[in-house]
PyMOL Python script that loads the backbone (N, CA, C, O; Angstrom):
from pymol import cmd

cmd.read_pdbstr("""\
ATOM      1  N   MET A   1     170.923 158.679-230.597  1.00  0.00           N
ATOM      2  CA  MET A   1     171.155 157.537-229.740  1.00  0.00           C
ATOM      3  C   MET A   1     170.632 156.281-230.428  1.00  0.00           C
ATOM      4  O   MET A   1     169.725 156.347-231.258  1.00  0.00           O
ATOM      5  N   GLY A   2     171.209 155.146-230.077  1.00  0.00           N
ATOM      6  CA  GLY A   2     170.797 153.892-230.675  1.00  0.00           C
ATOM      7  C   GLY A   2     169.426 153.452-230.203  1.00  0.00           C
ATOM      8  O   GLY A   2     168.810 154.080-229.341  1.00  0.00           O
ATOM      9  N   ALA A   3     168.962 152.357-230.791  1.00  0.00           N
ATOM     10  CA  ALA A   3     167.619 151.869-230.502  1.00  0.00           C
ATOM     11  C   ALA A   3     167.488 151.387-229.058  1.00  0.00           C
ATOM     12  O   ALA A   3     166.462 151.619-228.419  1.00  0.00           O
ATOM     13  N   LEU A   4     168.516 150.721-228.541  1.00  0.00           N
ATOM     14  CA  LEU A   4     168.450 150.228-227.174  1.00  0.00           C
ATOM     15  C   LEU A   4     169.213 151.179-226.264  1.00  0.00           C
ATOM     16  O   LEU A   4     170.442 151.247-226.303  1.00  0.00           O
ATOM     17  N   VAL A   5     168.472 151.905-225.451  1.00  0.00           N
ATOM     18  CA  VAL A   5     169.065 152.905-224.582  1.00  0.00           C
ATOM     19  C   VAL A   5     168.587 152.635-223.163  1.00  0.00           C
ATOM     20  O   VAL A   5     167.398 152.415-222.931  1.00  0.00           O
ATOM     21  N   THR A   6     169.511 152.653-222.223  1.00  0.00           N
ATOM     22  CA  THR A   6     169.135 152.430-220.835  1.00  0.00           C
ATOM     23  C   THR A   6     168.507 153.693-220.251  1.00  0.00           C
ATOM     24  O   THR A   6     168.681 154.792-220.777  1.00  0.00           O
ATOM     25  N   THR A   7     167.784 153.515-219.169  1.00  0.00           N
ATOM     26  CA  THR A   7     167.188 154.663-218.480  1.00  0.00           C
ATOM     27  C   THR A   7     168.272 155.630-218.035  1.00  0.00           C
ATOM     28  O   THR A   7     168.087 156.845-218.102  1.00  0.00           O
ATOM     29  N   GLU A   8     169.397 155.103-217.584  1.00  0.00           N
ATOM     30  CA  GLU A   8     170.516 155.961-217.166  1.00  0.00           C
ATOM     31  C   GLU A   8     171.021 156.806-218.347  1.00  0.00           C
ATOM     32  O   GLU A   8     171.298 157.994-218.183  1.00  0.00           O
ATOM     33  N   GLU A   9     171.139 156.206-219.515  1.00  0.00           N
ATOM     34  CA  GLU A   9     171.581 156.955-220.702  1.00  0.00           C
ATOM     35  C   GLU A   9     170.566 158.033-221.072  1.00  0.00           C
ATOM     36  O   GLU A   9     170.942 159.129-221.486  1.00  0.00           O
ATOM     37  N   VAL A  10     169.287 157.722-220.923  1.00  0.00           N
ATOM     38  CA  VAL A  10     168.247 158.714-221.202  1.00  0.00           C
ATOM     39  C   VAL A  10     168.363 159.875-220.218  1.00  0.00           C
ATOM     40  O   VAL A  10     168.257 161.034-220.618  1.00  0.00           O
ATOM     41  N   MET A  11     168.580 159.576-218.936  1.00  0.00           N
ATOM     42  CA  MET A  11     168.723 160.642-217.945  1.00  0.00           C
ATOM     43  C   MET A  11     169.921 161.539-218.262  1.00  0.00           C
ATOM     44  O   MET A  11     169.830 162.761-218.149  1.00  0.00           O
ATOM     45  N   VAL A  12     171.030 160.937-218.654  1.00  0.00           N
ATOM     46  CA  VAL A  12     172.210 161.726-219.034  1.00  0.00           C
ATOM     47  C   VAL A  12     171.867 162.595-220.246  1.00  0.00           C
ATOM     48  O   VAL A  12     172.227 163.771-220.287  1.00  0.00           O
ATOM     49  N   GLY A  13     171.179 162.025-221.222  1.00  0.00           N
ATOM     50  CA  GLY A  13     170.786 162.777-222.414  1.00  0.00           C
ATOM     51  C   GLY A  13     169.867 163.937-222.085  1.00  0.00           C
ATOM     52  O   GLY A  13     170.001 165.015-222.663  1.00  0.00           O
ATOM     53  N   ILE A  14     168.934 163.731-221.165  1.00  0.00           N
ATOM     54  CA  ILE A  14     168.021 164.813-220.776  1.00  0.00           C
ATOM     55  C   ILE A  14     168.787 165.933-220.083  1.00  0.00           C
ATOM     56  O   ILE A  14     168.523 167.109-220.334  1.00  0.00           O
ATOM     57  N   ARG A  15     169.722 165.585-219.224  1.00  0.00           N
ATOM     58  CA  ARG A  15     170.530 166.628-218.580  1.00  0.00           C
ATOM     59  C   ARG A  15     171.366 167.384-219.616  1.00  0.00           C
ATOM     60  O   ARG A  15     171.583 168.587-219.473  1.00  0.00           O
ATOM     61  N   GLU A  16     171.831 166.698-220.643  1.00  0.00           N
ATOM     62  CA  GLU A  16     172.559 167.366-221.727  1.00  0.00           C
ATOM     63  C   GLU A  16     171.639 168.320-222.482  1.00  0.00           C
ATOM     64  O   GLU A  16     172.067 169.405-222.876  1.00  0.00           O
ATOM     65  N   ILE A  17     170.376 167.929-222.689  1.00  0.00           N
ATOM     66  CA  ILE A  17     169.402 168.815-223.340  1.00  0.00           C
ATOM     67  C   ILE A  17     169.184 170.063-222.495  1.00  0.00           C
ATOM     68  O   ILE A  17     169.161 171.173-223.026  1.00  0.00           O
ATOM     69  N   PHE A  18     169.024 169.892-221.191  1.00  0.00           N
ATOM     70  CA  PHE A  18     168.869 171.063-220.320  1.00  0.00           C
ATOM     71  C   PHE A  18     170.048 172.005-220.490  1.00  0.00           C
ATOM     72  O   PHE A  18     169.867 173.220-220.575  1.00  0.00           O
ATOM     73  N   SER A  19     171.245 171.457-220.541  1.00  0.00           N
ATOM     74  CA  SER A  19     172.445 172.276-220.656  1.00  0.00           C
ATOM     75  C   SER A  19     172.542 172.964-222.016  1.00  0.00           C
ATOM     76  O   SER A  19     172.767 174.172-222.089  1.00  0.00           O
ATOM     77  N   SER A  20     172.372 172.200-223.086  1.00  0.00           N
ATOM     78  CA  SER A  20     172.602 172.755-224.424  1.00  0.00           C
ATOM     79  C   SER A  20     171.418 173.556-224.967  1.00  0.00           C
ATOM     80  O   SER A  20     171.620 174.575-225.627  1.00  0.00           O
ATOM     81  N   GLU A  21     170.203 173.120-224.703  1.00  0.00           N
ATOM     82  CA  GLU A  21     169.019 173.773-225.278  1.00  0.00           C
ATOM     83  C   GLU A  21     168.417 174.840-224.368  1.00  0.00           C
ATOM     84  O   GLU A  21     167.901 175.851-224.846  1.00  0.00           O
ATOM     85  N   LEU A  22     168.483 174.614-223.061  1.00  0.00           N
ATOM     86  CA  LEU A  22     167.842 175.527-222.114  1.00  0.00           C
ATOM     87  C   LEU A  22     168.843 176.331-221.304  1.00  0.00           C
ATOM     88  O   LEU A  22     168.458 177.197-220.517  1.00  0.00           O
ATOM     89  N   ASP A  23     170.133 176.048-221.493  1.00  0.00           N
ATOM     90  CA  ASP A  23     171.211 176.734-220.776  1.00  0.00           C
ATOM     91  C   ASP A  23     171.034 176.635-219.260  1.00  0.00           C
ATOM     92  O   ASP A  23     171.213 177.605-218.524  1.00  0.00           O
ATOM     93  N   VAL A  24     170.673 175.420-218.820  1.00  0.00           N
ATOM     94  CA  VAL A  24     170.426 175.141-217.398  1.00  0.00           C
ATOM     95  C   VAL A  24     171.210 173.896-217.011  1.00  0.00           C
ATOM     96  O   VAL A  24     171.143 172.880-217.703  1.00  0.00           O
ATOM     97  N   ASP A  25     171.951 173.966-215.913  1.00  0.00           N
ATOM     98  CA  ASP A  25     172.668 172.804-215.409  1.00  0.00           C
ATOM     99  C   ASP A  25     171.889 172.210-214.241  1.00  0.00           C
ATOM    100  O   ASP A  25     171.832 172.793-213.159  1.00  0.00           O
ATOM    101  N   VAL A  26     171.295 171.051-214.472  1.00  0.00           N
ATOM    102  CA  VAL A  26     170.529 170.348-213.441  1.00  0.00           C
ATOM    103  C   VAL A  26     171.519 169.521-212.620  1.00  0.00           C
ATOM    104  O   VAL A  26     172.253 168.710-213.184  1.00  0.00           O
ATOM    105  N   PRO A  27     171.551 169.712-211.292  1.00  0.00           N
ATOM    106  CA  PRO A  27     172.587 169.069-210.475  1.00  0.00           C
ATOM    107  C   PRO A  27     172.470 167.552-210.339  1.00  0.00           C
ATOM    108  O   PRO A  27     173.488 166.874-210.203  1.00  0.00           O
ATOM    109  N   ASP A  28     171.250 167.002-210.373  1.00  0.00           N
ATOM    110  CA  ASP A  28     171.116 165.548-210.299  1.00  0.00           C
ATOM    111  C   ASP A  28     169.766 165.122-210.866  1.00  0.00           C
ATOM    112  O   ASP A  28     168.919 165.956-211.184  1.00  0.00           O
ATOM    113  N   HIS A  29     169.584 163.813-210.986  1.00  0.00           N
ATOM    114  CA  HIS A  29     168.403 163.259-211.644  1.00  0.00           C
ATOM    115  C   HIS A  29     167.116 163.420-210.849  1.00  0.00           C
ATOM    116  O   HIS A  29     166.027 163.334-211.416  1.00  0.00           O
ATOM    117  N   ASP A  30     167.226 163.651-209.550  1.00  0.00           N
ATOM    118  CA  ASP A  30     166.033 163.676-208.706  1.00  0.00           C
ATOM    119  C   ASP A  30     165.668 165.048-208.150  1.00  0.00           C
ATOM    120  O   ASP A  30     164.751 165.154-207.335  1.00  0.00           O
ATOM    121  N   VAL A  31     166.363 166.095-208.571  1.00  0.00           N
ATOM    122  CA  VAL A  31     165.990 167.442-208.135  1.00  0.00           C
ATOM    123  C   VAL A  31     164.651 167.796-208.788  1.00  0.00           C
ATOM    124  O   VAL A  31     164.415 167.459-209.948  1.00  0.00           O
ATOM    125  N   HIS A  32     163.782 168.473-208.045  1.00  0.00           N
ATOM    126  CA  HIS A  32     162.468 168.838-208.580  1.00  0.00           C
ATOM    127  C   HIS A  32     162.644 170.020-209.538  1.00  0.00           C
ATOM    128  O   HIS A  32     162.992 171.123-209.116  1.00  0.00           O
ATOM    129  N   LEU A  33     162.404 169.782-210.807  1.00  0.00           N
ATOM    130  CA  LEU A  33     162.715 170.745-211.862  1.00  0.00           C
ATOM    131  C   LEU A  33     161.883 172.014-211.787  1.00  0.00           C
ATOM    132  O   LEU A  33     162.411 173.111-211.973  1.00  0.00           O
ATOM    133  N   ILE A  34     160.596 171.883-211.520  1.00  0.00           N
ATOM    134  CA  ILE A  34     159.720 173.056-211.500  1.00  0.00           C
ATOM    135  C   ILE A  34     159.865 173.795-210.176  1.00  0.00           C
ATOM    136  O   ILE A  34     160.089 175.006-210.157  1.00  0.00           O
ATOM    137  N   ARG A  35     159.739 173.081-209.088  1.00  0.00           N
ATOM    138  CA  ARG A  35     159.801 173.708-207.760  1.00  0.00           C
ATOM    139  C   ARG A  35     161.136 174.424-207.537  1.00  0.00           C
ATOM    140  O   ARG A  35     161.176 175.482-206.908  1.00  0.00           O
ATOM    141  N   GLU A  36     162.217 173.853-208.046  1.00  0.00           N
ATOM    142  CA  GLU A  36     163.543 174.442-207.849  1.00  0.00           C
ATOM    143  C   GLU A  36     163.924 175.450-208.937  1.00  0.00           C
ATOM    144  O   GLU A  36     165.018 176.013-208.902  1.00  0.00           O
ATOM    145  N   GLY A  37     163.034 175.679-209.898  1.00  0.00           N
ATOM    146  CA  GLY A  37     163.258 176.719-210.894  1.00  0.00           C
ATOM    147  C   GLY A  37     164.096 176.332-212.103  1.00  0.00           C
ATOM    148  O   GLY A  37     164.544 177.207-212.844  1.00  0.00           O
ATOM    149  N   TYR A  38     164.317 175.039-212.318  1.00  0.00           N
ATOM    150  CA  TYR A  38     165.100 174.603-213.473  1.00  0.00           C
ATOM    151  C   TYR A  38     164.254 174.523-214.742  1.00  0.00           C
ATOM    152  O   TYR A  38     164.797 174.512-215.847  1.00  0.00           O
ATOM    153  N   LEU A  39     162.937 174.467-214.593  1.00  0.00           N
ATOM    154  CA  LEU A  39     162.034 174.317-215.735  1.00  0.00           C
ATOM    155  C   LEU A  39     160.809 175.184-215.498  1.00  0.00           C
ATOM    156  O   LEU A  39     160.179 175.115-214.443  1.00  0.00           O
ATOM    157  N   ASP A  40     160.476 176.008-216.498  1.00  0.00           N
ATOM    158  CA  ASP A  40     159.240 176.780-216.403  1.00  0.00           C
ATOM    159  C   ASP A  40     158.364 176.464-217.607  1.00  0.00           C
ATOM    160  O   ASP A  40     158.780 175.750-218.520  1.00  0.00           O
ATOM    161  N   SER A  41     157.173 176.991-217.599  1.00  0.00           N
ATOM    162  CA  SER A  41     156.203 176.648-218.636  1.00  0.00           C
ATOM    163  C   SER A  41     156.685 177.012-220.035  1.00  0.00           C
ATOM    164  O   SER A  41     156.331 176.336-221.001  1.00  0.00           O
ATOM    165  N   MET A  42     157.470 178.047-220.160  1.00  0.00           N
ATOM    166  CA  MET A  42     157.975 178.461-221.466  1.00  0.00           C
ATOM    167  C   MET A  42     158.998 177.460-222.019  1.00  0.00           C
ATOM    168  O   MET A  42     159.158 177.340-223.234  1.00  0.00           O
ATOM    169  N   ASP A  43     159.674 176.759-221.141  1.00  0.00           N
ATOM    170  CA  ASP A  43     160.711 175.814-221.562  1.00  0.00           C
ATOM    171  C   ASP A  43     160.180 174.423-221.884  1.00  0.00           C
ATOM    172  O   ASP A  43     160.866 173.639-222.540  1.00  0.00           O
ATOM    173  N   VAL A  44     158.978 174.108-221.435  1.00  0.00           N
ATOM    174  CA  VAL A  44     158.455 172.747-221.579  1.00  0.00           C
ATOM    175  C   VAL A  44     158.380 172.329-223.041  1.00  0.00           C
ATOM    176  O   VAL A  44     158.804 171.225-223.384  1.00  0.00           O
ATOM    177  N   VAL A  45     157.855 173.179-223.902  1.00  0.00           N
ATOM    178  CA  VAL A  45     157.716 172.825-225.324  1.00  0.00           C
ATOM    179  C   VAL A  45     159.086 172.615-225.959  1.00  0.00           C
ATOM    180  O   VAL A  45     159.273 171.669-226.724  1.00  0.00           O
ATOM    181  N   ARG A  46     160.035 173.480-225.655  1.00  0.00           N
ATOM    182  CA  ARG A  46     161.399 173.316-226.179  1.00  0.00           C
ATOM    183  C   ARG A  46     162.021 172.018-225.694  1.00  0.00           C
ATOM    184  O   ARG A  46     162.682 171.312-226.456  1.00  0.00           O
ATOM    185  N   LEU A  47     161.805 171.707-224.420  1.00  0.00           N
ATOM    186  CA  LEU A  47     162.340 170.479-223.850  1.00  0.00           C
ATOM    187  C   LEU A  47     161.740 169.254-224.534  1.00  0.00           C
ATOM    188  O   LEU A  47     162.473 168.348-224.933  1.00  0.00           O
ATOM    189  N   LEU A  48     160.421 169.218-224.673  1.00  0.00           N
ATOM    190  CA  LEU A  48     159.768 168.065-225.295  1.00  0.00           C
ATOM    191  C   LEU A  48     160.203 167.895-226.745  1.00  0.00           C
ATOM    192  O   LEU A  48     160.402 166.770-227.203  1.00  0.00           O
ATOM    193  N   SER A  49     160.349 168.989-227.463  1.00  0.00           N
ATOM    194  CA  SER A  49     160.807 168.925-228.854  1.00  0.00           C
ATOM    195  C   SER A  49     162.223 168.356-228.933  1.00  0.00           C
ATOM    196  O   SER A  49     162.509 167.498-229.768  1.00  0.00           O
ATOM    197  N   ALA A  50     163.100 168.838-228.062  1.00  0.00           N
ATOM    198  CA  ALA A  50     164.482 168.346-228.055  1.00  0.00           C
ATOM    199  C   ALA A  50     164.544 166.876-227.648  1.00  0.00           C
ATOM    200  O   ALA A  50     165.338 166.113-228.199  1.00  0.00           O
ATOM    201  N   MET A  51     163.711 166.475-226.685  1.00  0.00           N
ATOM    202  CA  MET A  51     163.673 165.068-226.277  1.00  0.00           C
ATOM    203  C   MET A  51     163.166 164.194-227.415  1.00  0.00           C
ATOM    204  O   MET A  51     163.697 163.108-227.647  1.00  0.00           O
ATOM    205  N   SER A  52     162.149 164.656-228.123  1.00  0.00           N
ATOM    206  CA  SER A  52     161.621 163.897-229.265  1.00  0.00           C
ATOM    207  C   SER A  52     162.689 163.711-230.329  1.00  0.00           C
ATOM    208  O   SER A  52     162.860 162.615-230.863  1.00  0.00           O
ATOM    209  N   ASP A  53     163.414 164.793-230.638  1.00  0.00           N
ATOM    210  CA  ASP A  53     164.482 164.716-231.631  1.00  0.00           C
ATOM    211  C   ASP A  53     165.605 163.791-231.178  1.00  0.00           C
ATOM    212  O   ASP A  53     166.083 162.959-231.949  1.00  0.00           O
ATOM    213  N   ARG A  54     166.013 163.937-229.951  1.00  0.00           N
ATOM    214  CA  ARG A  54     167.167 163.189-229.448  1.00  0.00           C
ATOM    215  C   ARG A  54     166.884 161.691-229.326  1.00  0.00           C
ATOM    216  O   ARG A  54     167.728 160.861-229.665  1.00  0.00           O
ATOM    217  N   PHE A  55     165.688 161.356-228.840  1.00  0.00           N
ATOM    218  CA  PHE A  55     165.393 159.959-228.544  1.00  0.00           C
ATOM    219  C   PHE A  55     164.465 159.297-229.560  1.00  0.00           C
ATOM    220  O   PHE A  55     164.169 158.108-229.442  1.00  0.00           O
ATOM    221  N   GLY A  56     164.005 160.054-230.556  1.00  0.00           N
ATOM    222  CA  GLY A  56     163.173 159.476-231.604  1.00  0.00           C
ATOM    223  C   GLY A  56     161.800 159.037-231.131  1.00  0.00           C
ATOM    224  O   GLY A  56     161.259 158.037-231.601  1.00  0.00           O
ATOM    225  N   VAL A  57     161.242 159.795-230.197  1.00  0.00           N
ATOM    226  CA  VAL A  57     159.908 159.487-229.690  1.00  0.00           C
ATOM    227  C   VAL A  57     159.010 160.712-229.847  1.00  0.00           C
ATOM    228  O   VAL A  57     159.480 161.849-229.799  1.00  0.00           O
ATOM    229  N   ALA A  58     157.726 160.469-230.035  1.00  0.00           N
ATOM    230  CA  ALA A  58     156.755 161.554-230.123  1.00  0.00           C
ATOM    231  C   ALA A  58     156.119 161.732-228.748  1.00  0.00           C
ATOM    232  O   ALA A  58     155.370 160.872-228.285  1.00  0.00           O
ATOM    233  N   ILE A  59     156.421 162.845-228.109  1.00  0.00           N
ATOM    234  CA  ILE A  59     155.875 163.135-226.785  1.00  0.00           C
ATOM    235  C   ILE A  59     155.016 164.387-226.913  1.00  0.00           C
ATOM    236  O   ILE A  59     155.512 165.472-227.219  1.00  0.00           O
ATOM    237  N   GLU A  60     153.733 164.215-226.676  1.00  0.00           N
ATOM    238  CA  GLU A  60     152.783 165.326-226.766  1.00  0.00           C
ATOM    239  C   GLU A  60     152.497 165.857-225.365  1.00  0.00           C
ATOM    240  O   GLU A  60     152.343 165.085-224.418  1.00  0.00           O
ATOM    241  N   LEU A  61     152.429 167.163-225.244  1.00  0.00           N
ATOM    242  CA  LEU A  61     152.177 167.795-223.960  1.00  0.00           C
ATOM    243  C   LEU A  61     150.889 167.285-223.322  1.00  0.00           C
ATOM    244  O   LEU A  61     150.837 167.069-222.111  1.00  0.00           O
ATOM    245  N   GLN A  62     149.860 167.095-224.126  1.00  0.00           N
ATOM    246  CA  GLN A  62     148.568 166.650-223.587  1.00  0.00           C
ATOM    247  C   GLN A  62     148.618 165.218-223.047  1.00  0.00           C
ATOM    248  O   GLN A  62     147.711 164.804-222.325  1.00  0.00           O
ATOM    249  N   ASP A  63     149.654 164.462-223.384  1.00  0.00           N
ATOM    250  CA  ASP A  63     149.804 163.088-222.892  1.00  0.00           C
ATOM    251  C   ASP A  63     150.509 163.027-221.532  1.00  0.00           C
ATOM    252  O   ASP A  63     150.631 161.950-220.948  1.00  0.00           O
ATOM    253  N   LEU A  64     150.969 164.162-221.032  1.00  0.00           N
ATOM    254  CA  LEU A  64     151.774 164.189-219.812  1.00  0.00           C
ATOM    255  C   LEU A  64     150.962 164.636-218.604  1.00  0.00           C
ATOM    256  O   LEU A  64     150.005 165.403-218.714  1.00  0.00           O
ATOM    257  N   GLU A  65     151.374 164.135-217.459  1.00  0.00           N
ATOM    258  CA  GLU A  65     150.877 164.608-216.165  1.00  0.00           C
ATOM    259  C   GLU A  65     151.927 165.571-215.617  1.00  0.00           C
ATOM    260  O   GLU A  65     153.089 165.518-216.018  1.00  0.00           O
ATOM    261  N   VAL A  66     151.529 166.431-214.724  1.00  0.00           N
ATOM    262  CA  VAL A  66     152.474 167.370-214.119  1.00  0.00           C
ATOM    263  C   VAL A  66     153.632 166.614-213.466  1.00  0.00           C
ATOM    264  O   VAL A  66     154.774 167.072-213.511  1.00  0.00           O
ATOM    265  N   THR A  67     153.347 165.478-212.869  1.00  0.00           N
ATOM    266  CA  THR A  67     154.406 164.700-212.211  1.00  0.00           C
ATOM    267  C   THR A  67     155.447 164.182-213.203  1.00  0.00           C
ATOM    268  O   THR A  67     156.588 163.929-212.819  1.00  0.00           O
ATOM    269  N   ASP A  68     155.069 164.022-214.476  1.00  0.00           N
ATOM    270  CA  ASP A  68     156.026 163.584-215.489  1.00  0.00           C
ATOM    271  C   ASP A  68     157.132 164.613-215.697  1.00  0.00           C
ATOM    272  O   ASP A  68     158.234 164.268-216.123  1.00  0.00           O
ATOM    273  N   LEU A  69     156.837 165.871-215.398  1.00  0.00           N
ATOM    274  CA  LEU A  69     157.796 166.954-215.582  1.00  0.00           C
ATOM    275  C   LEU A  69     158.586 167.258-214.310  1.00  0.00           C
ATOM    276  O   LEU A  69     159.356 168.217-214.270  1.00  0.00           O
ATOM    277  N   GLY A  70     158.396 166.444-213.277  1.00  0.00           N
ATOM    278  CA  GLY A  70     158.965 166.743-211.971  1.00  0.00           C
ATOM    279  C   GLY A  70     160.465 166.628-211.863  1.00  0.00           C
ATOM    280  O   GLY A  70     161.110 167.500-211.280  1.00  0.00           O
ATOM    281  N   THR A  71     161.037 165.572-212.410  1.00  0.00           N
ATOM    282  CA  THR A  71     162.478 165.326-212.270  1.00  0.00           C
ATOM    283  C   THR A  71     163.029 164.780-213.584  1.00  0.00           C
ATOM    284  O   THR A  71     162.272 164.381-214.469  1.00  0.00           O
ATOM    285  N   VAL A  72     164.336 164.767-213.699  1.00  0.00           N
ATOM    286  CA  VAL A  72     164.969 164.137-214.857  1.00  0.00           C
ATOM    287  C   VAL A  72     164.590 162.654-214.894  1.00  0.00           C
ATOM    288  O   VAL A  72     164.361 162.094-215.966  1.00  0.00           O
ATOM    289  N   SER A  73     164.527 162.028-213.730  1.00  0.00           N
ATOM    290  CA  SER A  73     164.143 160.612-213.666  1.00  0.00           C
ATOM    291  C   SER A  73     162.740 160.381-214.215  1.00  0.00           C
ATOM    292  O   SER A  73     162.520 159.433-214.968  1.00  0.00           O
ATOM    293  N   SER A  74     161.790 161.237-213.845  1.00  0.00           N
ATOM    294  CA  SER A  74     160.416 161.064-214.338  1.00  0.00           C
ATOM    295  C   SER A  74     160.333 161.361-215.836  1.00  0.00           C
ATOM    296  O   SER A  74     159.559 160.719-216.547  1.00  0.00           O
ATOM    297  N   LEU A  75     161.109 162.313-216.317  1.00  0.00           N
ATOM    298  CA  LEU A  75     161.150 162.572-217.759  1.00  0.00           C
ATOM    299  C   LEU A  75     161.736 161.371-218.505  1.00  0.00           C
ATOM    300  O   LEU A  75     161.267 161.026-219.589  1.00  0.00           O
ATOM    301  N   ALA A  76     162.752 160.740-217.932  1.00  0.00           N
ATOM    302  CA  ALA A  76     163.338 159.552-218.556  1.00  0.00           C
ATOM    303  C   ALA A  76     162.307 158.429-218.630  1.00  0.00           C
ATOM    304  O   ALA A  76     162.257 157.694-219.616  1.00  0.00           O
ATOM    305  N   ASP A  77     161.488 158.297-217.594  1.00  0.00           N
ATOM    306  CA  ASP A  77     160.421 157.292-217.618  1.00  0.00           C
ATOM    307  C   ASP A  77     159.455 157.559-218.761  1.00  0.00           C
ATOM    308  O   ASP A  77     158.968 156.620-219.390  1.00  0.00           O
ATOM    309  N   VAL A  78     159.170 158.827-219.039  1.00  0.00           N
ATOM    310  CA  VAL A  78     158.289 159.185-220.164  1.00  0.00           C
ATOM    311  C   VAL A  78     158.898 158.720-221.476  1.00  0.00           C
ATOM    312  O   VAL A  78     158.206 158.140-222.313  1.00  0.00           O
ATOM    313  N   VAL A  79     160.183 158.968-221.659  1.00  0.00           N
ATOM    314  CA  VAL A  79     160.857 158.537-222.888  1.00  0.00           C
ATOM    315  C   VAL A  79     160.785 157.024-223.031  1.00  0.00           C
ATOM    316  O   VAL A  79     160.461 156.509-224.102  1.00  0.00           O
ATOM    317  N   VAL A  80     161.086 156.319-221.954  1.00  0.00           N
ATOM    318  CA  VAL A  80     161.065 154.847-222.002  1.00  0.00           C
ATOM    319  C   VAL A  80     159.665 154.346-222.321  1.00  0.00           C
ATOM    320  O   VAL A  80     159.519 153.404-223.100  1.00  0.00           O
ATOM    321  N   ARG A  81     158.632 154.949-221.742  1.00  0.00           N
ATOM    322  CA  ARG A  81     157.246 154.551-222.025  1.00  0.00           C
ATOM    323  C   ARG A  81     156.871 154.755-223.483  1.00  0.00           C
ATOM    324  O   ARG A  81     156.073 153.993-224.029  1.00  0.00           O
ATOM    325  N   HIS A  82     157.434 155.769-224.118  1.00  0.00           N
ATOM    326  CA  HIS A  82     157.090 156.100-225.501  1.00  0.00           C
ATOM    327  C   HIS A  82     157.946 155.384-226.530  1.00  0.00           C
ATOM    328  O   HIS A  82     157.742 155.562-227.730  1.00  0.00           O
ATOM    329  N   ARG A  83     158.886 154.589-226.090  1.00  0.00           N
ATOM    330  CA  ARG A  83     159.755 153.867-227.026  1.00  0.00           C
ATOM    331  C   ARG A  83     159.086 152.629-227.540  1.00  0.00           C
ATOM    332  O   ARG A  83     159.671 151.898-228.339  1.00  0.00           O
TER     333      ARG A  83
END
""", "prot")
cmd.dss("prot")
cmd.show_as("cartoon", "prot")
cmd.util.cbc("prot")
cmd.orient("prot")
């Protein structure tokens, strides 16, 4: 993705990562990923690695709060914060 990316584009990209890397189709940006079973602890590292590669940001697990992993929207906010 280019240097200037909107939050909406990041959310679309994250949903694409869920589909291609985790084989999970997330129905919308605000569904709770952990509570609804779309994301488990084993997938978090794969997700963060794919997000780092896709968006060119370094996201470390220790820098995140549990709420950062809650929804596609909150994950997009993490990417934007790290840009």
